[in-house]
C-alpha positions as CSV (number, residue, x, y, z in Angstrom):
1,X,0.0,0.0,0.0
2,X,2.6,2.5,1.1
3,X,5.0,1.9,-1.8
4,X,2.8,2.7,-4.7
5,X,4.9,5.7,-5.5
6,X,7.9,5.0,-7.7
7,X,11.0,6.3,-5.7
8,X,14.2,7.6,-7.3
9,X,16.5,8.4,-4.3
10,X,20.0,9.4,-3.6
11,X,22.3,12.4,-3.6
12,X,22.6,13.8,-7.1
13,X,19.4,12.1,-8.6
14,X,17.9,15.6,-9.3
15,X,20.1,15.5,-12.4
16,X,17.8,12.7,-13.8
17,X,14.7,14.9,-13.6
18,X,14.7,15.9,-17.3
19,X,14.4,12.2,-18.1
20,X,11.9,11.3,-15.4
21,X,9.6,14.3,-16.0
22,X,9.6,14.7,-19.7
23,X,6.4,16.0,-21.2
24,X,5.7,18.8,-23.6
25,X,2.8,20.2,-21.6
26,X,4.1,20.4,-18.1
27,X,2.7,22.4,-15.2
28,X,5.4,23.2,-12.7
29,X,4.3,24.0,-9.2
30,X,7.1,25.7,-7.3
31,X,8.3,29.0,-5.8
32,X,10.4,31.6,-7.5
33,X,13.1,31.0,-4.9
34,X,13.2,27.3,-5.6
35,X,13.4,27.9,-9.3
36,X,16.5,30.0,-8.7
37,X,18.2,27.7,-6.2
38,X,17.7,24.5,-8.2
39,X,18.2,25.8,-11.7
40,X,14.9,24.2,-12.7
41,X,14.2,26.6,-15.4
42,X,17.2,25.6,-17.5
43,X,15.8,22.4,-18.8
44,X,12.0,22.9,-18.8
45,X,10.5,22.2,-22.2
46,X,9.1,25.1,-24.2
47,X,5.5,24.1,-23.5
48,X,6.0,24.2,-19.7
49,X,4.2,26.7,-17.5
50,X,5.2,27.6,-14.0
51,X,2.6,28.2,-11.2
52,X,4.0,30.1,-8.2
53,X,0.8,31.7,-6.8
54,X,0.7,30.0,-3.4
55,X,2.1,30.6,0.0
56,X,3.1,28.4,3.0
57,X,0.1,26.7,4.4
58,X,-1.7,27.0,1.0
59,X,-5.4,27.7,0.7
60,X,-8.1,25.9,-1.1
61,X,-8.5,28.9,-3.4
62,X,-4.8,28.7,-4.4
63,X,-5.1,25.0,-5.0
64,X,-8.1,25.6,-7.3
65,X,-6.2,28.2,-9.1
66,X,-3.5,25.6,-9.8
67,X,-6.1,23.2,-11.1
68,X,-7.3,26.0,-13.4
69,X,-3.8,26.4,-14.7
70,X,-3.6,22.6,-15.3
71,X,-6.8,22.8,-17.4
72,X,-5.7,25.8,-19.3
73,X,-2.5,24.1,-20.3
74,X,-4.2,20.7,-20.7
75,X,-1.2,19.4,-18.8
76,X,0.2,15.9,-19.4
77,X,2.4,16.2,-16.3
78,X,2.2,18.1,-13.0
79,X,5.7,18.6,-11.5
80,X,5.9,19.8,-7.9
81,X,9.3,21.0,-6.6
82,X,9.8,22.5,-3.2
83,X,8.7,22.0,0.5
84,X,5.5,20.5,1.7
85,X,3.3,23.4,0.6
86,X,4.5,23.3,-3.0
87,X,4.1,19.5,-3.1
88,X,0.6,19.7,-1.6
89,X,-0.5,22.4,-4.2
90,X,0.9,20.2,-6.9
91,X,-1.1,17.2,-5.6
92,X,-4.2,19.3,-5.5
93,X,-3.5,20.7,-9.0
94,X,-3.6,17.1,-10.4
95,X,-6.5,15.9,-8.3
96,X,-9.0,18.8,-8.0
97,X,-11.5,19.9,-10.6
98,X,-11.0,23.5,-11.7
99,X,-14.6,24.5,-10.6
100,X,-14.6,25.7,-6.9
101,X,-17.9,24.1,-6.1
102,X,-16.8,20.8,-7.6
103,X,-13.5,21.1,-5.8
104,X,-15.3,21.6,-2.5
105,X,-17.2,18.3,-3.1
106,X,-14.0,16.4,-3.7
107,X,-12.5,17.8,-0.5
108,X,-15.6,16.8,1.4
109,X,-15.1,13.3,0.0
110,X,-18.4,13.3,-1.8
111,X,-16.7,12.8,-5.1
112,X,-13.5,11.0,-6.2
113,X,-10.5,13.1,-7.4
114,X,-9.6,13.3,-11.1
115,X,-8.2,10.3,-12.8
116,X,-7.4,11.4,-16.3
117,X,-3.9,10.1,-17.0
118,X,-2.1,13.3,-16.0
119,X,1.1,12.2,-14.3
120,X,2.4,13.7,-11.0
121,X,6.1,13.9,-10.1
122,X,7.2,15.4,-6.8
123,X,10.6,16.6,-5.8
124,X,11.0,17.6,-2.1
125,X,13.6,20.2,-1.3
126,X,13.1,19.8,2.5
127,X,13.4,16.7,4.6
128,X,10.5,15.8,6.9
129,X,7.0,16.5,5.5
130,X,6.7,13.1,3.8
131,X,4.3,14.7,1.3
132,X,6.2,13.1,-1.6
133,X,4.8,9.7,-0.7
134,X,1.4,10.3,1.0
135,X,-2.0,10.2,-0.5
136,X,-3.2,13.4,1.2
137,X,-2.6,17.2,0.9
138,X,-3.1,19.8,3.5
139,X,-4.9,23.0,2.5
140,X,-6.5,25.8,4.5
141,X,-9.9,27.4,4.3
142,X,-9.4,30.6,6.3
143,X,-7.7,29.4,9.5
144,X,-9.2,25.9,9.3
145,X,-7.2,23.0,7.9
146,X,-8.9,20.7,5.4
147,X,-7.4,17.7,3.7
148,X,-7.5,15.9,0.4
149,X,-7.2,12.2,1.2
150,X,-7.5,9.7,-1.6
151,X,-5.5,7.4,-3.9
152,X,-5.7,9.9,-6.8
153,X,-3.8,12.5,-4.7
154,X,-0.7,10.4,-4.5
155,X,2.3,11.0,-6.8
156,X,3.4,8.6,-9.5
157,X,7.1,9.3,-9.0
158,X,9.0,10.9,-6.2
159,X,12.6,12.2,-6.9
160,X,14.3,12.5,-3.5
161,X,17.8,14.1,-3.6
162,X,19.1,15.1,-0.2
163,X,21.4,17.6,-1.8
164,X,18.4,19.8,-2.5
165,X,18.1,20.2,1.3
166,X,21.7,21.4,1.8
167,X,20.7,25.1,1.5
168,X,17.9,24.9,4.1
169,X,18.6,27.2,7.1
170,X,18.6,25.8,10.6
171,X,15.0,26.8,11.6
172,X,13.5,25.2,8.5
173,X,15.8,22.1,8.7
174,X,14.8,21.3,12.3
175,X,11.1,22.2,11.9
176,X,10.9,19.6,9.1
177,X,12.9,17.1,11.2
178,X,10.5,17.5,14.1
179,X,7.6,17.0,11.7
180,X,9.0,13.7,10.7
181,X,9.5,12.8,14.4
182,X,5.8,13.5,15.1
183,X,4.8,11.5,12.0
184,X,6.7,8.5,13.3
185,X,5.6,8.8,16.9
186,X,1.9,9.3,16.0
187,X,1.9,6.5,13.5
188,X,3.4,4.1,16.2
189,X,0.6,4.7,18.7
190,X,-2.2,5.1,16.1
191,X,-5.1,2.6,16.4
192,X,-4.6,2.1,12.7
193,X,-1.1,0.9,13.0
194,X,0.0,-2.3,11.3
195,X,3.2,-4.3,11.2
196,X,4.3,-2.5,8.1
197,X,3.5,1.0,9.4
198,X,5.4,0.2,12.6
199,X,8.4,-0.9,10.6
200,X,8.4,2.3,8.7
201,X,8.0,4.4,11.8
202,X,10.7,2.6,13.8
203,X,13.2,2.7,11.0
204,X,12.5,6.4,10.5
205,X,13.1,7.1,14.2
206,X,16.3,5.1,14.1
207,X,17.6,7.3,11.3
208,X,16.3,10.6,12.8
209,X,16.9,10.5,16.5
210,X,20.7,10.3,16.4
211,X,20.8,13.4,14.1
212,X,18.5,15.3,16.5
213,X,20.7,14.5,19.4
214,X,24.1,14.8,17.9
215,X,24.2,17.2,14.9
216,X,25.6,20.6,15.1
217,X,23.7,23.8,14.3
218,X,23.3,22.4,10.8
219,X,23.5,18.7,9.7
220,X,26.4,17.4,7.7
221,X,25.7,16.0,4.2
222,X,25.6,12.5,5.7
223,X,23.2,13.6,8.4
224,X,21.0,15.4,5.8
225,X,20.9,12.1,3.8
226,X,19.5,10.4,7.0
227,X,17.0,13.1,7.5
228,X,15.7,12.7,4.0
229,X,15.4,9.0,4.4
230,X,13.7,9.4,7.7
231,X,11.2,11.9,6.3
232,X,10.2,9.6,3.5
233,X,10.0,6.5,5.8
234,X,7.8,8.4,8.3
235,X,5.7,9.6,5.3
236,X,5.1,5.9,4.4
237,X,4.0,5.3,8.0
238,X,1.4,8.0,8.1
239,X,0.2,7.1,4.6
240,X,-1.0,3.9,6.2
241,X,-2.2,5.2,9.6
242,X,-2.7,9.0,9.2
243,X,-1.6,11.4,12.0
244,X,-3.3,11.8,15.4
245,X,-3.8,14.5,18.0
246,X,-0.3,16.1,17.9
247,X,-0.9,17.1,14.3
248,X,-4.6,17.9,14.8
249,X,-3.8,20.5,17.5
250,X,-0.7,21.8,15.6
251,X,-2.7,23.1,12.7
252,X,-4.5,25.8,14.7
253,X,-1.3,26.7,16.5
254,X,0.2,27.4,13.1
255,X,-2.9,29.1,11.7
256,X,-3.5,31.4,14.6
257,X,-0.1,31.9,16.3
258,X,2.3,31.3,13.4
259,X,4.2,28.5,15.1
260,X,6.1,26.6,12.4
261,X,4.3,23.3,11.7
262,X,7.0,20.8,12.7
263,X,7.7,22.6,15.9
264,X,4.0,22.9,16.7
265,X,3.7,19.1,16.3
266,X,6.6,18.4,18.5
267,X,5.5,20.9,21.2
268,X,2.2,18.9,21.4
269,X,4.2,15.7,21.8
270,X,5.8,17.2,24.9
271,X,2.5,16.9,26.8
272,X,0.8,14.1,24.8
273,X,3.6,11.5,25.1
274,X,3.3,11.5,29.0
275,X,-0.4,11.0,28.7
276,X,0.0,8.0,26.4
277,X,2.8,6.8,28.6
278,X,0.5,6.7,31.6
279,X,-2.2,5.1,29.6
280,X,0.2,2.3,28.5
281,X,0.5,1.3,32.2
282,X,-3.2,1.7,32.9
283,X,-5.2,-1.5,33.0
284,X,-8.5,0.3,32.4
285,X,-7.5,1.2,28.9
286,X,-9.2,-1.1,26.3
287,X,-7.1,-3.8,24.7
288,X,-6.4,-2.3,21.3
289,X,-5.6,1.1,22.8
290,X,-3.4,-0.3,25.4
291,X,-1.5,-2.4,22.9
292,X,-0.9,0.5,20.6
293,X,0.1,2.8,23.4
294,X,2.4,0.2,25.0
295,X,4.1,-0.7,21.7
296,X,4.8,3.0,21.0
297,X,6.1,3.8,24.4
298,X,8.4,0.8,24.5
299,X,9.8,1.8,21.1
300,X,10.3,5.4,22.2
301,X,12.1,4.4,25.4
302,X,14.4,2.3,23.3
303,X,15.1,4.9,20.7
304,X,14.8,8.2,22.6
305,X,16.1,7.1,25.9
306,X,14.8,9.7,28.3
307,X,16.1,12.0,31.0
308,X,14.8,12.1,34.6
309,X,11.7,13.9,33.5
310,X,10.6,11.2,31.1
311,X,10.0,11.0,27.4
312,X,8.1,14.3,27.1
313,X,10.9,16.1,28.8
314,X,13.4,14.5,26.4
315,X,11.4,15.9,23.4
316,X,11.3,19.3,25.2
317,X,15.1,19.2,25.6
318,X,15.5,18.4,21.9
319,X,13.3,21.3,20.9
320,X,15.3,23.7,23.2
321,X,18.6,22.3,21.7
322,X,17.4,23.2,18.2
323,X,16.5,26.8,19.3
324,X,12.8,26.4,19.7
325,X,11.2,28.1,22.7
326,X,9.0,25.6,24.5
327,X,6.7,28.1,26.2
328,X,5.2,31.6,25.8
329,X,6.1,33.4,22.7
330,X,6.6,30.2,20.7
331,X,7.0,30.9,17.0
332,X,7.7,34.6,17.6
333,X,4.0,35.6,18.0
334,X,3.1,38.6,20.1
335,X,2.2,37.0,23.5
336,X,-0.5,39.7,24.0
337,X,-2.5,38.1,21.3
338,X,-2.8,34.8,23.3
339,X,-5.8,34.8,25.6
340,X,-8.5,32.5,26.9
341,X,-10.6,32.8,23.7
342,X,-7.8,31.9,21.4
343,X,-6.8,28.9,23.6
344,X,-10.4,27.7,23.5
345,X,-10.4,28.1,19.7
346,X,-7.2,26.1,19.3
347,X,-8.6,23.3,21.5
348,X,-12.0,23.3,19.7
349,X,-10.5,23.2,16.2
350,X,-7.9,20.6,17.1
351,X,-10.3,18.2,18.8
352,X,-12.9,18.5,16.0
353,X,-10.4,17.0,13.6
354,X,-11.0,13.4,12.5
355,X,-7.3,12.7,13.1
356,X,-7.9,12.6,16.8
357,X,-9.8,9.3,16.3
358,X,-6.6,7.6,15.7
359,X,-5.4,8.2,19.3
360,X,-5.1,5.0,21.5
361,X,-6.9,6.8,24.3
362,X,-9.8,9.2,24.7
363,X,-8.5,12.8,25.3
364,X,-10.2,14.8,28.0
365,X,-10.9,18.3,26.6
366,X,-10.2,20.0,29.9
367,X,-6.9,18.2,30.2
368,X,-6.0,19.2,26.6
369,X,-6.9,22.9,27.4
370,X,-4.8,22.9,30.5
371,X,-1.9,21.5,28.5
372,X,-2.3,24.1,25.8
373,X,-2.5,26.9,28.4
374,X,0.8,25.6,30.0
375,X,2.4,25.2,26.6
376,X,1.6,28.8,25.6
377,X,2.3,30.3,29.1
378,X,-1.2,31.8,29.2
379,X,-2.6,32.9,32.6
380,X,-6.3,32.4,32.0
381,X,-9.1,30.8,33.9
382,X,-11.3,28.1,32.6
383,X,-14.3,29.5,30.8
384,X,-17.7,28.5,31.9
């Protein structure tokens, strides 16, 4: 299931892209900066058009605009090059109808995405989102995250060249690495986990954790190779299981407070992992949930180790080591904007996500709220 994407991997394989992505009518989804850094424009065929009208955390409107560009070109190939946002827009460009109402129906899962023979090739330039191998794409409608999730969203080919990540600055590098960490951890404890997803997640963590612990401010080339491999492996894992509450509650932190996505996910792991850890030892948790929680915690203890404060504190230490504040002001947002109403909004939006259903335990909304309040350093009383 998780290996339906044809993978071309290794340092230097970007040079093979002209052969792998040859089509006279090619829609390229990328940013202007990525075009310059990669030299992508030097080999594009004369019939290619470039779509750059999107931003980080892309909107449904931007995705539909990309689909319109696909139709206007009658594209044989959609080529996505960039970070997770570029890849998600490229996936949406291939999958969505160009009509906004019809696109809304696809997103709501009332209709299947397009299947018209248009090929999709994805080239990640960051290491950690896993978007190059998953069958879903994250889009936003206002501040609310929505998701495309179907076989027709998945790429035909992914070209994964770790050299393309060498220019990523520290904050982007480590945010993406923590995204991969969250993918692996959440997939491990998901109620949808399988033997195959656990293999992918454990192997991803084995590649990732030593780099998070031991790398300098920026990874070496060898360490970047491992981060790229870990990101793809963790992507395979969540393609089977989907993510869970750490991601569900990260999206509103990003949308409302500007916390970089990967850091937001890892910040939620700081308080979620201890909850799952306690549940793993609780005989009142039902069989499947206890099994999933126990397996995940045993794996994390083996691979993460843990300081005196436990697994959650180990993740907090890793975040601090990579320059991420683990309390108030996270992400550089004005702390004055964080109040009780915004906390309640983050909790409500996060817990309404269907991703929460994959958790091995039932989350108590008040406990979640208290954890978010502590995470953000907000002094506010419980609303009645």
